matplotlib code that plots the C-alpha trace (Angstrom):
import matplotlib.pyplot as plt

x = [-34.0, -30.4, -29.4, -32.5, -31.6, -28.0, -29.1, -31.5, -28.7, -26.3, -28.9, -29.6, -25.9, -25.5, -28.4, -26.8, -23.3, -24.7, -26.5, -23.5, -21.2, -23.0, -22.1, -18.9, -19.9, -20.3, -23.4, -24.3, -24.7, -27.4, -30.7, -32.6, -31.2, -32.6, -35.6, -37.4, -40.3, -38.0, -35.9, -38.8, -40.4, -37.2, -34.6, -32.4, -31.6, -30.9, -29.1, -26.2, -23.4, -20.5, -21.5, -19.8, -19.8, -22.1, -20.4, -16.9, -17.7, -19.3, -16.0, -14.1, -16.4, -16.0, -12.2, -12.2, -14.2, -11.7, -8.7, -9.6, -10.8, -13.2, -15.0, -17.3, -19.8, -21.4, -23.8, -27.4, -30.1, -30.1, -26.3, -26.2, -24.3, -26.4, -26.9, -23.2, -22.3, -24.7, -23.7, -20.0, -20.6, -22.2, -19.3, -16.9, -19.0, -19.2, -15.4, -14.9, -13.1, -15.4, -17.6, -20.6, -22.3, -23.6, -26.2, -27.0, -29.0, -29.9, -33.5, -35.2, -37.7, -40.9, -41.1, -42.2, -41.6, -38.2, -37.2, -37.0, -40.7, -42.1, -43.9, -42.4, -39.0, -35.9, -36.2, -39.8, -38.9, -36.1, -37.9, -39.3, -35.9, -34.0, -36.5, -34.4, -31.4, -33.7, -35.2, -31.7, -30.9, -34.1, -33.9, -30.3, -30.5, -34.2, -36.3, -35.3, -31.6, -31.9, -33.9, -31.3, -28.4, -30.0, -30.8, -27.2, -25.8, -24.1, -26.3, -27.1, -29.4, -28.1, -29.5, -26.8, -27.7, -27.2, -23.6, -22.0, -19.7, -19.5, -16.5, -16.9, -14.1, -13.8, -17.0, -18.1, -20.2, -22.6, -23.5, -26.3, -28.1, -25.4, -26.5, -28.9, -26.1, -24.3, -20.5, -20.4, -22.6, -20.5, -17.3, -18.8, -19.7, -16.3, -14.5, -16.4, -14.0, -12.0, -9.5, -10.4, -13.3, -14.3, -16.9, -18.8, -20.5, -23.1, -25.4, -26.6, -25.8, -28.6, -31.3, -30.7, -33.5, -31.3, -30.5, -27.6, -25.4, -25.9, -25.3, -22.0, -21.5, -19.8, -17.6, -16.5, -15.8, -13.8, -11.8, -10.9, -10.3, -6.5, -6.2, -4.5, -6.9, -9.7, -11.3, -13.9, -15.8, -18.2, -21.0, -22.8, -26.0, -24.4, -23.9, -27.6, -28.5, -32.0, -33.9, -33.6, -36.5, -34.6, -32.0, -34.8, -36.3, -33.0, -32.3, -35.6, -36.1, -32.5, -30.2]
y = [-95.0, -94.4, -98.0, -99.2, -96.9, -98.1, -101.7, -101.0, -99.2, -102.1, -104.6, -102.6, -102.3, -106.1, -106.8, -104.4, -106.0, -109.5, -108.6, -106.8, -109.7, -111.8, -109.4, -111.4, -113.9, -113.8, -112.5, -111.5, -107.7, -108.1, -107.0, -109.3, -112.4, -111.5, -113.3, -110.2, -111.9, -114.0, -111.1, -109.1, -112.0, -113.0, -110.2, -111.2, -114.6, -113.7, -111.2, -110.9, -111.7, -109.7, -108.6, -109.6, -107.6, -108.5, -106.4, -105.2, -101.6, -102.8, -104.6, -101.4, -99.4, -101.8, -101.8, -98.0, -97.9, -100.3, -98.3, -94.6, -91.9, -90.1, -92.3, -91.1, -93.5, -91.7, -93.2, -94.1, -95.5, -99.2, -99.8, -100.5, -97.4, -96.6, -100.3, -101.0, -97.8, -98.6, -102.3, -101.5, -99.0, -101.7, -104.0, -101.4, -100.9, -104.7, -105.0, -102.1, -100.1, -97.2, -96.3, -94.9, -94.4, -91.0, -91.1, -87.9, -86.7, -83.2, -82.4, -80.9, -78.9, -77.4, -73.7, -72.6, -76.0, -75.7, -78.7, -76.8, -75.7, -79.1, -81.0, -84.0, -85.1, -84.7, -88.4, -88.0, -84.9, -86.8, -90.0, -89.2, -88.1, -91.0, -93.8, -95.6, -95.8, -96.7, -99.6, -101.1, -100.8, -102.3, -105.2, -105.8, -105.5, -105.9, -103.2, -103.9, -103.8, -100.7, -98.9, -99.9, -98.7, -95.4, -94.8, -95.6, -93.2, -95.9, -94.9, -91.2, -89.6, -86.1, -83.7, -82.2, -78.7, -79.7, -80.9, -77.5, -76.9, -80.6, -83.0, -86.7, -89.0, -92.7, -92.8, -93.6, -90.9, -92.0, -88.9, -90.0, -88.3, -85.7, -84.6, -82.5, -80.8, -77.7, -77.4, -75.5, -78.0, -81.0, -79.1, -78.4, -82.0, -83.3, -80.9, -82.6, -85.6, -86.1, -88.8, -92.3, -91.2, -92.1, -90.4, -92.3, -89.9, -91.3, -89.8, -89.6, -86.3, -86.9, -87.1, -83.8, -81.7, -78.7, -76.5, -78.5, -75.5, -75.7, -79.4, -80.0, -83.7, -83.7, -80.6, -82.0, -85.5, -84.2, -81.7, -84.4, -87.3, -87.2, -86.1, -88.4, -90.5, -89.9, -92.5, -91.8, -94.7, -94.0, -96.5, -96.7, -98.2, -101.6, -101.9, -101.7, -104.6, -103.5, -104.8, -104.9, -102.4, -99.7, -99.8, -99.7, -96.7, -94.8, -95.8, -94.5, -91.5, -90.5, -90.6]
z = [-63.2, -64.3, -63.9, -65.8, -68.7, -68.6, -68.8, -71.7, -73.6, -72.9, -74.2, -77.3, -78.0, -77.6, -80.0, -82.6, -82.2, -82.5, -85.8, -87.2, -86.3, -88.9, -91.8, -92.7, -95.4, -99.2, -101.0, -104.5, -105.0, -107.6, -106.1, -108.5, -106.8, -103.4, -101.9, -101.0, -99.3, -97.1, -96.2, -95.0, -93.1, -91.3, -91.7, -88.8, -90.2, -93.8, -95.9, -93.4, -95.8, -97.3, -100.8, -103.9, -107.1, -109.9, -112.5, -113.2, -112.2, -108.9, -108.1, -109.0, -106.7, -103.8, -104.2, -104.2, -101.0, -99.4, -100.4, -100.9, -98.4, -100.7, -103.2, -106.0, -107.5, -110.5, -113.0, -114.0, -111.7, -111.1, -111.0, -107.3, -106.2, -103.1, -102.2, -102.3, -100.4, -97.5, -97.4, -97.4, -94.7, -92.6, -93.2, -92.0, -88.8, -88.3, -88.6, -86.1, -88.8, -87.9, -85.0, -86.8, -90.2, -91.2, -94.0, -95.9, -98.8, -100.0, -98.9, -101.9, -100.0, -101.4, -101.3, -97.8, -96.3, -94.8, -92.7, -89.5, -89.8, -90.7, -87.9, -86.1, -85.0, -87.2, -88.1, -89.1, -91.2, -93.0, -93.5, -97.0, -98.2, -96.7, -97.5, -100.1, -97.7, -94.8, -96.7, -97.4, -93.7, -92.5, -94.9, -93.9, -90.2, -89.3, -87.7, -84.1, -84.7, -86.9, -84.2, -81.6, -83.7, -84.4, -80.8, -79.9, -82.5, -84.5, -87.5, -87.9, -90.5, -91.2, -93.8, -96.0, -94.8, -91.1, -91.6, -91.5, -88.5, -87.7, -87.8, -88.1, -86.8, -87.2, -89.3, -92.8, -94.5, -97.3, -99.3, -101.6, -104.5, -104.7, -108.1, -106.1, -104.1, -105.3, -105.5, -102.3, -100.5, -101.6, -100.6, -97.2, -96.7, -97.7, -95.4, -92.5, -92.8, -89.6, -88.6, -89.6, -91.8, -95.3, -97.6, -100.2, -102.7, -105.1, -107.7, -111.2, -113.0, -115.5, -112.8, -111.1, -109.7, -109.9, -112.9, -114.6, -114.1, -110.3, -109.7, -108.1, -108.6, -111.9, -111.3, -107.9, -109.1, -112.1, -110.0, -107.4, -109.8, -109.7, -106.1, -103.6, -101.5, -104.0, -106.4, -109.0, -110.4, -113.3, -114.1, -117.4, -118.7, -119.3, -115.5, -114.6, -112.4, -111.1, -114.1, -117.9, -118.2, -116.4, -119.2, -121.8, -120.1, -120.1, -123.7, -125.0, -122.7, -122.4, -119.4]

ax = plt.figure().add_subplot(projection="3d")
ax.plot(x, y, z, "-o")
ax.set_aspect("equal")
plt.show()
């Protein structure tokens, strides 16, 4: 039984490594240029290329991820912040620069529905909160490879509240939607950084589900802006690549 399990794990790791090894070519980072239907039909033979920036800010964000330890990507929806963060994390894993990817979002729980009391496994509980990131991973890697990498611990979904007390080494942490994290929560997450680890923090201060006075994204990014090893990249409406209508919505309804 033990040998069979070992062979299965080895095979899963081989599948994951083969898929990651293809993440080394060029690709346009504009989601509008992707053949969505083809990606979903045959995900393991497409969309396996190194992304290229579509806008100047995307290029600045990618450079910051390459060179800094803590990277903030702050700005409106549709600018590619989460997409780039996840894809760059996969590139680092493919290049053996890190051993794992840790993906986290604040879980904005309904009153009386704390994560620990909801039915299902932790992955099932987190799925609604992590769905945007999960979609990027699935379309990039394919379902089989993604499942294998999650089983092997190369990709971990970790709710922000469950990070306390942990230390992540040789990893890349993607802390998404951090406009819904408080100052103390973001501080806690960033102090989980161990040797060889980067943290990419993304969010839109104008779409916080918290009281604006409680959101920690802007205070933390401003306080750390000039600190060594930290880069803060601020996107604006002109950088939106999702679709022209997103910019129109933000213009007329406010950011």
